[in-house]
ZALUMKOL-917510 format. One record per residue: residue number from 1; residue in three letters; x, y, z of N, C-alpha, C, O in turn. Coordinates in nm, 2 decimals, decimal comma. Layout:
residues N
{rec NUM 'ALA' {X Y Z} {X Y Z} {X Y Z} {X Y Z}}
...
This chain:
residues 209
{rec 1 'MET' {10,05 -0,17 -1,57} {10,09 -0,25 -1,46} {10,13 -0,16 -1,34} {10,21 -0,07 -1,36}}
{rec 2 'ALA' {10,08 -0,19 -1,23} {10,12 -0,11 -1,11} {10,26 -0,13 -1,07} {10,32 -0,24 -1,08}}
{rec 3 'ASP' {10,32 -0,02 -1,03} {10,46 -0,02 -0,98} {10,46 -0,09 -0,85} {10,40 -0,04 -0,75}}
{rec 4 'PRO' {10,54 -0,20 -0,83} {10,54 -0,26 -0,70} {10,60 -0,17 -0,59} {10,57 -0,20 -0,47}}
{rec 5 'ARG' {10,68 -0,07 -0,62} {10,73 0,02 -0,52} {10,62 0,10 -0,46} {10,62 0,14 -0,34}}
{rec 6 'ASP' {10,52 0,14 -0,54} {10,40 0,21 -0,49} {10,32 0,13 -0,39} {10,28 0,18 -0,29}}
{rec 7 'ALA' {10,31 0,00 -0,42} {10,24 -0,09 -0,33} {10,31 -0,10 -0,20} {10,26 -0,11 -0,09}}
{rec 8 'ALA' {10,45 -0,11 -0,21} {10,53 -0,13 -0,09} {10,52 0,00 -0,01} {10,52 -0,01 0,12}}
{rec 9 'ARG' {10,52 0,11 -0,07} {10,51 0,24 0,00} {10,38 0,25 0,07} {10,37 0,30 0,18}}
{rec 10 'ALA' {10,27 0,21 0,00} {10,14 0,22 0,06} {10,13 0,13 0,19} {10,08 0,17 0,29}}
{rec 11 'ALA' {10,19 0,01 0,17} {10,19 -0,08 0,29} {10,27 -0,02 0,40} {10,24 -0,03 0,52}}
{rec 12 'LEU' {10,38 0,05 0,37} {10,47 0,11 0,47} {10,39 0,22 0,55} {10,39 0,22 0,67}}
{rec 13 'PHE' {10,32 0,30 0,48} {10,24 0,41 0,54} {10,13 0,35 0,62} {10,09 0,41 0,73}}
{rec 14 'GLU' {10,07 0,24 0,58} {9,96 0,18 0,66} {10,02 0,13 0,79} {9,95 0,15 0,89}}
{rec 15 'GLN' {10,13 0,07 0,79} {10,19 0,02 0,92} {10,23 0,14 1,00} {10,22 0,14 1,13}}
{rec 16 'LEU' {10,29 0,24 0,94} {10,33 0,36 1,02} {10,20 0,43 1,08} {10,21 0,48 1,20}}
{rec 17 'GLY' {10,09 0,43 1,01} {9,97 0,48 1,07} {9,93 0,40 1,19} {9,88 0,46 1,29}}
{rec 18 'GLN' {9,94 0,27 1,19} {9,91 0,19 1,31} {10,00 0,22 1,42} {9,96 0,23 1,54}}
{rec 19 'ILE' {10,13 0,24 1,39} {10,23 0,27 1,50} {10,19 0,40 1,56} {10,20 0,42 1,68}}
{rec 20 'ALA' {10,16 0,50 1,48} {10,13 0,64 1,53} {10,01 0,63 1,62} {10,01 0,70 1,72}}
{rec 21 'GLN' {9,91 0,56 1,58} {9,79 0,55 1,66} {9,82 0,48 1,79} {9,77 0,52 1,90}}
{rec 22 'GLY' {9,89 0,37 1,79} {9,93 0,30 1,91} {10,01 0,39 2,01} {9,98 0,39 2,13}}
{rec 23 'LEU' {10,10 0,46 1,95} {10,18 0,55 2,04} {10,09 0,66 2,10} {10,10 0,70 2,21}}
{rec 24 'GLY' {10,00 0,72 2,01} {9,92 0,82 2,06} {9,83 0,78 2,17} {9,81 0,85 2,27}}
{rec 25 'GLU' {9,77 0,66 2,16} {9,68 0,60 2,27} {9,76 0,57 2,39} {9,71 0,59 2,50}}
{rec 26 'THR' {9,88 0,53 2,38} {9,97 0,49 2,49} {10,01 0,61 2,57} {10,01 0,61 2,70}}
{rec 27 'PHE' {10,05 0,72 2,50} {10,10 0,84 2,57} {10,01 0,95 2,58} {10,05 1,07 2,61}}
{rec 28 'ALA' {9,88 0,93 2,56} {9,78 1,03 2,58} {9,77 1,07 2,73} {9,80 0,98 2,81}}
{rec 29 'PRO' {9,75 1,20 2,76} {9,71 1,31 2,67} {9,83 1,40 2,65} {9,81 1,51 2,58}}
{rec 30 'PHE' {9,95 1,37 2,70} {10,06 1,47 2,70} {10,16 1,46 2,59} {10,25 1,53 2,58}}
{rec 31 'CYS' {10,14 1,36 2,50} {10,23 1,34 2,39} {10,15 1,35 2,25} {10,07 1,26 2,23}}
{rec 32 'GLU' {10,19 1,44 2,17} {10,13 1,45 2,04} {10,22 1,36 1,94} {10,34 1,36 1,95}}
{rec 33 'VAL' {10,15 1,28 1,86} {10,21 1,19 1,77} {10,17 1,23 1,63} {10,05 1,23 1,60}}
{rec 34 'VAL' {10,27 1,26 1,54} {10,24 1,31 1,41} {10,31 1,23 1,30} {10,42 1,20 1,31}}
{rec 35 'LEU' {10,23 1,18 1,20} {10,29 1,11 1,09} {10,29 1,20 0,97} {10,19 1,26 0,93}}
{rec 36 'HIS' {10,41 1,22 0,91} {10,44 1,30 0,80} {10,47 1,22 0,67} {10,54 1,12 0,68}}
{rec 37 'ASP' {10,41 1,26 0,56} {10,44 1,20 0,43} {10,54 1,30 0,36} {10,50 1,41 0,32}}
{rec 38 'LEU' {10,67 1,26 0,36} {10,77 1,35 0,31} {10,77 1,34 0,15} {10,85 1,42 0,09}}
{rec 39 'THR' {10,69 1,26 0,09} {10,68 1,26 -0,05} {10,59 1,37 -0,10} {10,59 1,40 -0,22}}
{rec 40 'ASP' {10,52 1,43 -0,01} {10,42 1,53 -0,05} {10,44 1,65 0,06} {10,35 1,67 0,14}}
{rec 41 'PRO' {10,55 1,72 0,06} {10,58 1,82 0,16} {10,48 1,93 0,18} {10,46 1,98 0,28}}
{rec 42 'ALA' {10,41 1,96 0,07} {10,31 2,07 0,08} {10,18 2,03 0,16} {10,11 2,11 0,21}}
{rec 43 'GLN' {10,16 1,89 0,17} {10,05 1,84 0,25} {10,10 1,72 0,33} {10,04 1,61 0,32}}
{rec 44 'ALA' {10,20 1,75 0,41} {10,27 1,64 0,47} {10,20 1,56 0,58} {10,22 1,44 0,59}}
{rec 45 'ILE' {10,13 1,63 0,66} {10,07 1,57 0,78} {9,96 1,47 0,74} {9,85 1,51 0,69}}
{rec 46 'LEU' {9,98 1,34 0,76} {9,88 1,24 0,73} {9,79 1,21 0,85} {9,67 1,18 0,83}}
{rec 47 'ALA' {9,85 1,22 0,97} {9,77 1,18 1,09} {9,83 1,26 1,21} {9,95 1,28 1,21}}
{rec 48 'ILE' {9,74 1,30 1,30} {9,79 1,36 1,42} {9,70 1,32 1,54} {9,58 1,33 1,53}}
{rec 49 'HIS' {9,77 1,26 1,64} {9,70 1,21 1,75} {9,74 1,29 1,88} {9,85 1,34 1,89}}
{rec 50 'ASN' {9,64 1,32 1,96} {9,66 1,40 2,08} {9,70 1,54 2,04} {9,81 1,58 2,08}}
{rec 51 'ASN' {9,63 1,61 1,96} {9,67 1,73 1,89} {9,70 1,84 2,00} {9,60 1,89 2,06}}
{rec 52 'LEU' {9,82 1,87 2,02} {9,87 1,97 2,11} {9,92 2,10 2,05} {9,92 2,20 2,11}}
{rec 53 'SER' {9,95 2,09 1,92} {10,01 2,20 1,85} {9,91 2,28 1,77} {9,94 2,39 1,72}}
{rec 54 'GLY' {9,78 2,23 1,76} {9,68 2,31 1,68} {9,69 2,29 1,53} {9,63 2,36 1,46}}
{rec 55 'ARG' {9,78 2,20 1,49} {9,79 2,17 1,35} {9,68 2,08 1,30} {9,60 2,03 1,38}}
{rec 56 'ALA' {9,68 2,06 1,16} {9,57 1,98 1,11} {9,63 1,89 1,00} {9,73 1,92 0,94}}
{rec 57 'VAL' {9,56 1,78 0,97} {9,59 1,69 0,86} {9,59 1,77 0,73} {9,50 1,85 0,70}}
{rec 58 'GLY' {9,70 1,75 0,65} {9,71 1,83 0,52} {9,80 1,95 0,53} {9,83 2,01 0,43}}
{rec 59 'GLU' {9,85 1,98 0,65} {9,94 2,09 0,66} {10,08 2,05 0,61} {10,11 1,94 0,61}}
{rec 60 'PRO' {10,16 2,15 0,58} {10,29 2,12 0,52} {10,40 2,07 0,62} {10,38 2,07 0,74}}
{rec 61 'ALA' {10,51 2,02 0,56} {10,62 1,96 0,64} {10,69 2,07 0,72} {10,68 2,19 0,68}}
{rec 62 'THR' {10,75 2,03 0,83} {10,82 2,13 0,91} {10,96 2,15 0,85} {11,00 2,08 0,75}}
{rec 63 'GLU' {11,04 2,24 0,91} {11,17 2,26 0,86} {11,26 2,14 0,87} {11,34 2,11 0,78}}
{rec 64 'LEU' {11,24 2,06 0,97} {11,32 1,94 0,99} {11,28 1,84 0,88} {11,37 1,77 0,82}}
{rec 65 'GLY' {11,15 1,83 0,85} {11,11 1,74 0,74} {11,17 1,78 0,61} {11,21 1,70 0,53}}
{rec 66 'LEU' {11,17 1,91 0,58} {11,23 1,96 0,46} {11,38 1,94 0,45} {11,43 1,91 0,34}}
{rec 67 'ALA' {11,44 1,94 0,57} {11,59 1,91 0,57} {11,61 1,77 0,53} {11,71 1,74 0,47}}
{rec 68 'ARG' {11,53 1,68 0,58} {11,54 1,54 0,55} {11,52 1,51 0,40} {11,59 1,43 0,33}}
{rec 69 'ILE' {11,42 1,58 0,34} {11,39 1,57 0,20} {11,52 1,61 0,12} {11,55 1,54 0,02}}
{rec 70 'ALA' {11,58 1,71 0,16} {11,69 1,77 0,09} {11,82 1,69 0,11} {11,91 1,69 0,02}}
{rec 71 'ASP' {11,83 1,61 0,22} {11,96 1,55 0,25} {11,93 1,41 0,30} {11,89 1,39 0,42}}
{rec 72 'PRO' {11,95 1,30 0,22} {11,93 1,16 0,26} {12,02 1,12 0,37} {11,99 1,03 0,44}}
{rec 73 'ASP' {12,13 1,20 0,40} {12,22 1,17 0,50} {12,19 1,24 0,64} {12,26 1,22 0,74}}
{rec 74 'TYR' {12,08 1,31 0,64} {12,03 1,38 0,76} {12,01 1,27 0,86} {11,96 1,16 0,83}}
{rec 75 'PRO' {12,04 1,30 0,99} {12,02 1,19 1,09} {11,88 1,13 1,10} {11,78 1,21 1,09}}
{rec 76 'GLN' {11,87 1,00 1,10} {11,74 0,94 1,10} {11,66 0,96 1,23} {11,54 0,97 1,23}}
{rec 77 'VAL' {11,73 0,96 1,34} {11,67 0,99 1,47} {11,72 1,11 1,53} {11,84 1,12 1,56}}
{rec 78 'VAL' {11,64 1,21 1,56} {11,67 1,33 1,64} {11,59 1,32 1,76} {11,47 1,35 1,76}}
{rec 79 'ALA' {11,65 1,29 1,87} {11,57 1,26 2,00} {11,59 1,37 2,10} {11,69 1,43 2,12}}
{rec 80 'ASN' {11,47 1,39 2,17} {11,47 1,47 2,29} {11,52 1,61 2,28} {11,60 1,66 2,36}}
{rec 81 'TYR' {11,49 1,68 2,17} {11,53 1,81 2,15} {11,43 1,91 2,20} {11,31 1,88 2,19}}
{rec 82 'ALA' {11,48 2,03 2,24} {11,39 2,13 2,30} {11,30 2,19 2,19} {11,35 2,22 2,08}}
{rec 83 'ASN' {11,17 2,20 2,21} {11,08 2,26 2,12} {10,98 2,35 2,19} {10,99 2,36 2,31}}
{rec 84 'VAL' {10,90 2,41 2,12} {10,80 2,50 2,18} {10,68 2,50 2,09} {10,69 2,51 1,97}}
{rec 85 'PHE' {10,56 2,50 2,15} {10,43 2,51 2,08} {10,41 2,65 2,04} {10,47 2,74 2,10}}
{rec 86 'ALA' {10,32 2,67 1,95} {10,29 2,81 1,90} {10,24 2,90 2,01} {10,27 3,02 2,01}}
{rec 87 'ASP' {10,18 2,85 2,12} {10,13 2,93 2,23} {10,23 2,95 2,34} {10,20 3,01 2,44}}
{rec 88 'GLY' {10,35 2,90 2,32} {10,46 2,93 2,42} {10,49 2,81 2,51} {10,58 2,82 2,59}}
{rec 89 'ARG' {10,40 2,71 2,51} {10,43 2,59 2,60} {10,56 2,52 2,55} {10,58 2,50 2,44}}
{rec 90 'GLN' {10,64 2,48 2,65} {10,76 2,41 2,63} {10,73 2,27 2,59} {10,64 2,21 2,65}}
{rec 91 'ALA' {10,81 2,21 2,50} {10,79 2,08 2,46} {10,93 2,01 2,45} {11,03 2,07 2,43}}
{rec 92 'LYS' {10,92 1,87 2,45} {11,04 1,79 2,42} {11,00 1,70 2,30} {10,89 1,64 2,31}}
{rec 93 'SER' {11,08 1,70 2,20} {11,04 1,64 2,07} {11,14 1,53 2,03} {11,26 1,54 2,06}}
{rec 94 'THR' {11,09 1,43 1,96} {11,17 1,33 1,89} {11,12 1,31 1,75} {11,00 1,30 1,73}}
{rec 95 'SER' {11,20 1,31 1,66} {11,16 1,29 1,52} {11,24 1,17 1,46} {11,36 1,17 1,47}}
{rec 96 'ILE' {11,16 1,08 1,40} {11,22 0,96 1,34} {11,20 0,96 1,19} {11,08 0,95 1,15}}
{rec 97 'GLY' {11,30 0,96 1,11} {11,29 0,96 0,97} {11,28 0,82 0,92} {11,34 0,73 0,97}}
{rec 98 'ILE' {11,19 0,80 0,82} {11,16 0,66 0,77} {11,21 0,67 0,62} {11,16 0,75 0,54}}
{rec 99 'LYS' {11,30 0,57 0,58} {11,35 0,56 0,45} {11,28 0,45 0,37} {11,24 0,35 0,43}}
{rec 100 'ASP' {11,28 0,46 0,24} {11,23 0,35 0,16} {11,34 0,26 0,12} {11,45 0,28 0,17}}
{rec 101 'GLN' {11,31 0,16 0,04} {11,42 0,06 0,00} {11,53 0,12 -0,08} {11,64 0,06 -0,10}}
{rec 102 'ASP' {11,51 0,24 -0,14} {11,61 0,31 -0,21} {11,70 0,40 -0,12} {11,79 0,47 -0,17}}
{rec 103 'GLY' {11,66 0,41 0,01} {11,74 0,50 0,10} {11,70 0,64 0,10} {11,77 0,73 0,15}}
{rec 104 'ALA' {11,58 0,67 0,04} {11,53 0,81 0,04} {11,43 0,82 0,15} {11,35 0,73 0,18}}
{rec 105 'TYR' {11,43 0,94 0,21} {11,33 0,97 0,32} {11,19 0,98 0,26} {11,17 1,06 0,16}}
{rec 106 'VAL' {11,10 0,90 0,31} {10,96 0,91 0,26} {10,86 0,95 0,37} {10,75 0,99 0,34}}
{rec 107 'ALA' {10,90 0,94 0,49} {10,81 0,96 0,60} {10,88 1,00 0,73} {11,00 0,99 0,74}}
{rec 108 'ALA' {10,81 1,06 0,82} {10,87 1,09 0,95} {10,76 1,07 1,06} {10,64 1,10 1,04}}
{rec 109 'LEU' {10,80 1,01 1,17} {10,71 0,99 1,28} {10,77 1,08 1,40} {10,88 1,07 1,44}}
{rec 110 'CYS' {10,68 1,18 1,44} {10,73 1,28 1,54} {10,65 1,27 1,66} {10,53 1,26 1,66}}
{rec 111 'LEU' {10,72 1,28 1,78} {10,65 1,28 1,91} {10,69 1,42 1,97} {10,80 1,46 1,99}}
{rec 112 'ASN' {10,58 1,49 2,02} {10,60 1,62 2,08} {10,53 1,61 2,22} {10,41 1,60 2,23}}
{rec 113 'ILE' {10,61 1,61 2,33} {10,56 1,60 2,46} {10,54 1,74 2,53} {10,64 1,82 2,53}}
{rec 114 'ASP' {10,42 1,76 2,57} {10,39 1,88 2,64} {10,45 1,87 2,79} {10,41 1,79 2,87}}
{rec 115 'LEU' {10,55 1,96 2,81} {10,61 1,96 2,94} {10,54 2,03 3,05} {10,58 2,03 3,17}}
{rec 116 'THR' {10,43 2,10 3,02} {10,35 2,17 3,11} {10,31 2,09 3,23} {10,33 2,13 3,35}}
{rec 117 'LEU' {10,25 1,97 3,21} {10,21 1,89 3,31} {10,32 1,85 3,41} {10,31 1,85 3,53}}
{rec 118 'PHE' {10,44 1,81 3,35} {10,55 1,77 3,43} {10,61 1,88 3,51} {10,65 1,87 3,62}}
{rec 119 'GLN' {10,61 2,00 3,45} {10,65 2,12 3,52} {10,56 2,15 3,64} {10,61 2,19 3,75}}
{rec 120 'ALA' {10,43 2,13 3,62} {10,34 2,15 3,72} {10,36 2,05 3,84} {10,35 2,09 3,95}}
{rec 121 'LEU' {10,38 1,93 3,80} {10,41 1,82 3,90} {10,53 1,85 3,98} {10,54 1,83 4,10}}
{rec 122 'GLN' {10,63 1,90 3,90} {10,76 1,94 3,97} {10,73 2,06 4,07} {10,79 2,06 4,18}}
{rec 123 'GLY' {10,64 2,15 4,03} {10,61 2,26 4,12} {10,53 2,21 4,24} {10,56 2,26 4,35}}
{rec 124 'MET' {10,45 2,11 4,22} {10,37 2,05 4,34} {10,47 1,98 4,44} {10,45 2,00 4,56}}
{rec 125 'VAL' {10,56 1,91 4,38} {10,66 1,84 4,47} {10,74 1,94 4,54} {10,77 1,93 4,66}}
{rec 126 'GLY' {10,78 2,05 4,47} {10,86 2,15 4,53} {10,78 2,22 4,64} {10,84 2,26 4,74}}
{rec 127 'GLN' {10,66 2,25 4,62} {10,57 2,31 4,72} {10,56 2,22 4,84} {10,56 2,27 4,95}}
{rec 128 'PHE' {10,54 2,09 4,82} {10,53 2,00 4,93} {10,66 1,99 5,01} {10,65 1,98 5,13}}
{rec 129 'ALA' {10,77 2,00 4,94} {10,90 1,98 5,01} {10,95 2,11 5,07} {11,05 2,11 5,15}}
{rec 130 'ARG' {10,89 2,22 5,04} {10,94 2,35 5,08} {10,92 2,36 5,24} {10,82 2,32 5,29}}
{rec 131 'THR' {11,02 2,42 5,30} {11,02 2,45 5,44} {11,02 2,60 5,46} {11,07 2,68 5,38}}
{rec 132 'ALA' {10,97 2,64 5,58} {10,96 2,79 5,61} {11,10 2,84 5,63} {11,19 2,77 5,69}}
{rec 133 'ALA' {11,12 2,96 5,58} {11,25 3,03 5,60} {11,23 3,17 5,66} {11,13 3,23 5,62}}
{rec 134 'PRO' {11,32 3,22 5,74} {11,31 3,35 5,79} {11,32 3,45 5,68} {11,38 3,43 5,58}}
{rec 135 'GLY' {11,27 3,57 5,71} {11,28 3,68 5,61} {11,15 3,70 5,53} {11,05 3,63 5,55}}
{rec 136 'GLY' {11,16 3,80 5,45} {11,04 3,84 5,37} {11,02 3,74 5,25} {11,09 3,65 5,23}}
{rec 137 'ARG' {10,91 3,77 5,19} {10,87 3,69 5,07} {10,96 3,71 4,95} {11,00 3,83 4,93}}
{rec 138 'GLU' {11,00 3,60 4,89} {11,10 3,62 4,78} {11,03 3,68 4,66} {10,91 3,66 4,63}}
{rec 139 'SER' {11,10 3,77 4,59} {11,05 3,83 4,47} {11,11 3,77 4,34} {11,23 3,74 4,34}}
{rec 140 'LEU' {11,03 3,76 4,24} {11,08 3,71 4,11} {11,11 3,82 4,01} {11,13 3,80 3,89}}
{rec 141 'ALA' {11,11 3,94 4,06} {11,13 4,06 3,97} {11,27 4,05 3,91} {11,36 3,99 3,98}}
{rec 142 'PRO' {11,30 4,10 3,80} {11,20 4,18 3,72} {11,10 4,08 3,65} {11,13 3,97 3,61}}
{rec 143 'VAL' {10,98 4,14 3,63} {10,87 4,05 3,58} {10,88 4,05 3,43} {10,90 4,16 3,36}}
{rec 144 'GLY' {10,87 3,94 3,37} {10,87 3,92 3,22} {10,78 3,80 3,19} {10,71 3,75 3,28}}
{rec 145 'ALA' {10,78 3,76 3,07} {10,70 3,65 3,02} {10,73 3,52 3,10} {10,63 3,46 3,15}}
{rec 146 'ASP' {10,85 3,49 3,12} {10,89 3,37 3,20} {10,84 3,38 3,34} {10,80 3,28 3,40}}
{rec 147 'ALA' {10,86 3,50 3,40} {10,82 3,52 3,54} {10,67 3,50 3,55} {10,62 3,45 3,65}}
{rec 148 'ILE' {10,59 3,55 3,46} {10,45 3,54 3,46} {10,41 3,39 3,46} {10,32 3,35 3,53}}
{rec 149 'ARG' {10,47 3,32 3,37} {10,44 3,18 3,36} {10,47 3,10 3,48} {10,40 3,01 3,53}}
{rec 150 'THR' {10,59 3,14 3,55} {10,63 3,08 3,67} {10,52 3,11 3,78} {10,49 3,02 3,86}}
{rec 151 'ARG' {10,48 3,23 3,79} {10,37 3,27 3,89} {10,25 3,18 3,87} {10,19 3,14 3,96}}
{rec 152 'ILE' {10,21 3,17 3,74} {10,09 3,09 3,71} {10,11 2,94 3,75} {10,02 2,88 3,81}}
{rec 153 'ASP' {10,23 2,89 3,72} {10,26 2,75 3,75} {10,25 2,73 3,90} {10,20 2,63 3,95}}
{rec 154 'ASP' {10,31 2,82 3,98} {10,32 2,81 4,12} {10,17 2,82 4,18} {10,14 2,75 4,27}}
{rec 155 'PHE' {10,09 2,91 4,13} {9,95 2,93 4,17} {9,88 2,79 4,15} {9,81 2,75 4,24}}
{rec 156 'ALA' {9,90 2,73 4,03} {9,83 2,61 4,01} {9,88 2,49 4,09} {9,81 2,41 4,14}}
{rec 157 'ALA' {10,01 2,49 4,11} {10,07 2,39 4,19} {10,02 2,39 4,34} {10,01 2,28 4,40}}
{rec 158 'ARG' {10,00 2,51 4,39} {9,95 2,52 4,53} {9,81 2,46 4,54} {9,76 2,44 4,65}}
{rec 159 'ARG' {9,74 2,45 4,43} {9,61 2,39 4,43} {9,61 2,25 4,37} {9,50 2,20 4,34}}
{rec 160 'ALA' {9,73 2,19 4,36} {9,74 2,06 4,31} {9,68 2,04 4,18} {9,61 1,94 4,15}}
{rec 161 'THR' {9,70 2,13 4,09} {9,64 2,12 3,95} {9,74 2,18 3,85} {9,85 2,22 3,89}}
{rec 162 'THR' {9,70 2,19 3,73} {9,78 2,25 3,62} {9,71 2,38 3,58} {9,59 2,40 3,60}}
{rec 163 'PRO' {9,79 2,47 3,52} {9,73 2,60 3,47} {9,60 2,59 3,39} {9,51 2,66 3,41}}
{rec 164 'ARG' {9,60 2,49 3,30} {9,49 2,48 3,21} {9,37 2,41 3,27} {9,26 2,40 3,21}}
{rec 165 'ALA' {9,39 2,35 3,39} {9,28 2,29 3,46} {9,22 2,37 3,57} {9,13 2,33 3,64}}
{rec 166 'LEU' {9,27 2,50 3,58} {9,21 2,59 3,69} {9,06 2,61 3,66} {9,02 2,63 3,54}}
{rec 167 'LYS' {8,99 2,61 3,76} {8,84 2,64 3,75} {8,83 2,80 3,74} {8,92 2,87 3,76}}
{rec 168 'ALA' {8,71 2,84 3,69} {8,68 2,98 3,66} {8,71 3,07 3,78} {8,78 3,17 3,77}}
{rec 169 'GLU' {8,67 3,03 3,90} {8,69 3,11 4,02} {8,84 3,11 4,05} {8,89 3,22 4,10}}
{rec 170 'GLU' {8,91 3,00 4,04} {9,05 3,00 4,07} {9,12 3,09 3,97} {9,22 3,16 4,00}}
{rec 171 'ARG' {9,08 3,09 3,84} {9,14 3,17 3,74} {9,12 3,32 3,77} {9,21 3,40 3,76}}
{rec 172 'ARG' {9,00 3,35 3,82} {8,98 3,49 3,86} {9,07 3,53 3,98} {9,12 3,64 3,98}}
{rec 173 'ASP' {9,09 3,44 4,07} {9,18 3,47 4,19} {9,32 3,49 4,14} {9,39 3,58 4,18}}
{rec 174 'LEU' {9,36 3,41 4,04} {9,49 3,42 3,99} {9,51 3,55 3,92} {9,61 3,62 3,94}}
{rec 175 'LEU' {9,41 3,60 3,84} {9,42 3,72 3,77} {9,43 3,84 3,87} {9,50 3,94 3,84}}
{rec 176 'ARG' {9,36 3,83 3,98} {9,36 3,94 4,08} {9,50 3,94 4,14} {9,56 4,05 4,16}}
{rec 177 'ASP' {9,56 3,82 4,16} {9,70 3,82 4,22} {9,80 3,88 4,12} {9,89 3,96 4,16}}
{rec 178 'LEU' {9,79 3,84 3,99} {9,88 3,89 3,89} {9,86 4,04 3,87} {9,96 4,11 3,86}}
{rec 179 'LYS' {9,74 4,09 3,88} {9,72 4,23 3,87} {9,78 4,31 3,99} {9,84 4,41 3,97}}
{rec 180 'ALA' {9,77 4,25 4,11} {9,82 4,32 4,23} {9,97 4,32 4,22} {10,04 4,41 4,28}}
{rec 181 'GLU' {10,03 4,22 4,16} {10,18 4,21 4,15} {10,24 4,29 4,03} {10,36 4,30 4,01}}
{rec 182 'GLY' {10,15 4,36 3,96} {10,19 4,44 3,85} {10,22 4,36 3,72} {10,28 4,42 3,62}}
{rec 183 'CYS' {10,19 4,23 3,72} {10,22 4,15 3,60} {10,14 4,19 3,48} {10,19 4,17 3,36}}
{rec 184 'LEU' {10,02 4,25 3,50} {9,94 4,29 3,38} {10,00 4,41 3,31} {9,95 4,45 3,20}}
{rec 185 'GLU' {10,10 4,48 3,37} {10,16 4,59 3,31} {10,26 4,55 3,21} {10,31 4,63 3,13}}
{rec 186 'VAL' {10,30 4,42 3,21} {10,40 4,37 3,12} {10,35 4,37 2,97} {10,23 4,34 2,95}}
{rec 187 'ARG' {10,43 4,41 2,88} {10,39 4,41 2,74} {10,34 4,27 2,70} {10,40 4,17 2,73}}
{rec 188 'ARG' {10,22 4,26 2,63} {10,16 4,14 2,58} {10,12 4,05 2,70} {10,12 3,92 2,68}}
{rec 189 'ALA' {10,10 4,10 2,82} {10,07 4,02 2,93} {9,94 3,93 2,91} {9,94 3,81 2,94}}
{rec 190 'ALA' {9,84 4,00 2,86} {9,71 3,92 2,84} {9,73 3,81 2,74} {9,68 3,70 2,76}}
{rec 191 'GLU' {9,81 3,83 2,64} {9,84 3,72 2,54} {9,92 3,61 2,61} {9,89 3,49 2,58}}
{rec 192 'ILE' {10,02 3,64 2,69} {10,10 3,54 2,75} {10,02 3,46 2,85} {10,03 3,34 2,85}}
{rec 193 'ILE' {9,94 3,53 2,93} {9,85 3,46 3,03} {9,75 3,37 2,96} {9,73 3,25 3,00}}
{rec 194 'ALA' {9,69 3,42 2,85} {9,59 3,34 2,78} {9,64 3,22 2,72} {9,59 3,11 2,73}}
{rec 195 'ALA' {9,76 3,23 2,66} {9,83 3,11 2,60} {9,86 3,01 2,71} {9,85 2,89 2,69}}
{rec 196 'HIS' {9,91 3,05 2,83} {9,95 2,96 2,93} {9,83 2,89 3,00} {9,84 2,78 3,04}}
{rec 197 'LEU' {9,72 2,96 3,00} {9,60 2,91 3,06} {9,51 2,83 2,96} {9,42 2,76 3,00}}
{rec 198 'GLY' {9,54 2,85 2,84} {9,46 2,78 2,73} {9,32 2,85 2,72} {9,23 2,78 2,69}}
{rec 199 'VAL' {9,31 2,98 2,74} {9,19 3,05 2,72} {9,21 3,17 2,62} {9,32 3,19 2,58}}
{rec 200 'SER' {9,10 3,24 2,59} {9,11 3,35 2,50} {9,16 3,47 2,58} {9,14 3,48 2,70}}
{rec 201 'ARG' {9,21 3,57 2,50} {9,24 3,70 2,57} {9,12 3,77 2,62} {9,12 3,84 2,73}}
{rec 202 'ALA' {9,00 3,75 2,56} {8,88 3,81 2,61} {8,84 3,75 2,74} {8,79 3,82 2,83}}
{rec 203 'THR' {8,87 3,62 2,77} {8,85 3,56 2,90} {8,94 3,62 3,00} {8,89 3,65 3,11}}
{rec 204 'VAL' {9,06 3,64 2,96} {9,16 3,71 3,06} {9,11 3,85 3,10} {9,11 3,88 3,21}}
{rec 205 'TYR' {9,07 3,93 3,00} {9,02 4,06 3,02} {8,90 4,06 3,11} {8,88 4,14 3,21}}
{rec 206 'ALA' {8,81 3,96 3,09} {8,68 3,95 3,17} {8,72 3,91 3,31} {8,66 3,96 3,40}}
{rec 207 'ASP' {8,81 3,82 3,33} {8,84 3,77 3,46} {8,92 3,87 3,54} {8,92 3,87 3,66}}
{rec 208 'THR' {8,98 3,97 3,47} {9,05 4,08 3,54} {8,96 4,18 3,60} {9,00 4,25 3,70}}
{rec 209 'LYS' {8,84 4,19 3,55} {8,75 4,30 3,60} {8,70 4,26 3,74} {8,62 4,34 3,79}}
């Protein structure tokens, strides 16, 4: 005879799957929605909508998921915490733990918002509201990874677009500017630029020539 708790759990995951899909479609394209099965931490990801992190169905639970498995008293809602994607893009995340009728965590619904678009929009508004000031051009030195990303964001904002939406010719112009400013001399510069533009390092090297 089938265990009624198994049927209840299956029904719960079915409904969570519908919620994840609805949230994904509503907040596309800048919000990744991930459904985790915490009863199988080695293959926790059941569904992923608007894949921004590069993960796949069947990948293991995150550290937060493992913490919930280990501690039923772990906070059920962890909202708006700072996060970062593997390629360095900043994110804002919310994780919602789902408990079964026995009070054990069985699932988690996670939302990861890519802040790149909003940062670019902020840059566009800042560019629009900026007024001329006397004196020379401001320098962002010393140059580092954050400064390179800022230069890229500013370049894209001046063209009313985002770094990842730059056209090939615009990208080449950007690389020429970065090279002239000495940004390419920074350690791992090509990797930083490629990740922020969403292209390969080979493309960065080619666009630099």
